[in-house]
N, C-alpha and C positions, 0 to 999 in steps of 0.2 A: 904394640908389644906382642911378641911371639907367645904362643900358648905355654910353652915350657917356662919362659921367663915370667909370664903372668902367674903361673902356679908357684914358682919359686918365690916370687914377691908375696903371694898370698900366704904361704907357709911361714915366711919370715915374719910377716905381720902377726900371724897366729902365735908363733913361738915367742915373739917379743911381748905380746899381751899376756901370755901364760906365765912367763918369767916375772913380769911386773907384778902380777897378782900373787904369785908364790912368794916373792920377796916381801910384799906388804903383809901377807899372812904370817910369814916367819917372824918379821920384826915385831908385829903386834903380839902373837902368841908366845914366842920364845923370848924375844927381847924384853917386852914390857911385862909379861907374865912371870918370867923366871929371872933373867939377868938384871933387870932394873927395878925389881920389885921393892927392894929396900929404899931406894931413892924415891920411887913413886909413892911409897906408903906415907910420906910426909905430907902429901896432898890428899884431900878427901873429896869424894863424889857421892852425894846422897847419904852422907854419914859414914861411909865406908872408906878405908884407905884405898887410894887409887891403884896401887899395885895389886891388892887383893881383888879389886873390881875387875881389872884387866885379866887376871888369871881365871876368875870365875865367870864373868859375863862379857867383858869387852872383846875377848878373842872370838866368842861365839857371834856377837853382833857384827863384828868386823867380817867374819867369814860369810855371814849371810849377805852383807852388803857387797862383798866381793863377788858372790854368785850372781847377784842381780847386775852388777856392773859388767861382769864378764859376758853375760847373756846379751846385754844391750850393745856392748862394744863389738862382740863377735857378729851380731846381726848386721851392724854397720859395715864391718869388714867384708862379710859375705856379699852384701849389696855392692860395695865398691868394686869387688873383683868378679861380680856377676856369677856367683856360685850359690846364691840363695835359692830357697825353695819357692816355687811359684804357685 
């Protein structure tokens, strides 16, 4: 693979990962915490309505999980395209 093609593929993988993480974050924080809150409030988690839980805690936990996932996956992409720190 030519260096310019390799870098293009690297950035495509990077952008694809970033978009995936942002979509998950948006769905959990805006979708579950705002749009679907009334529907989710019929279910309970730890004694609290699920919609309330997502709005207050779930979106934060999801965001932290996304940070760890992004770091892990980005390190793998860096190694795959040989742009990792040595």
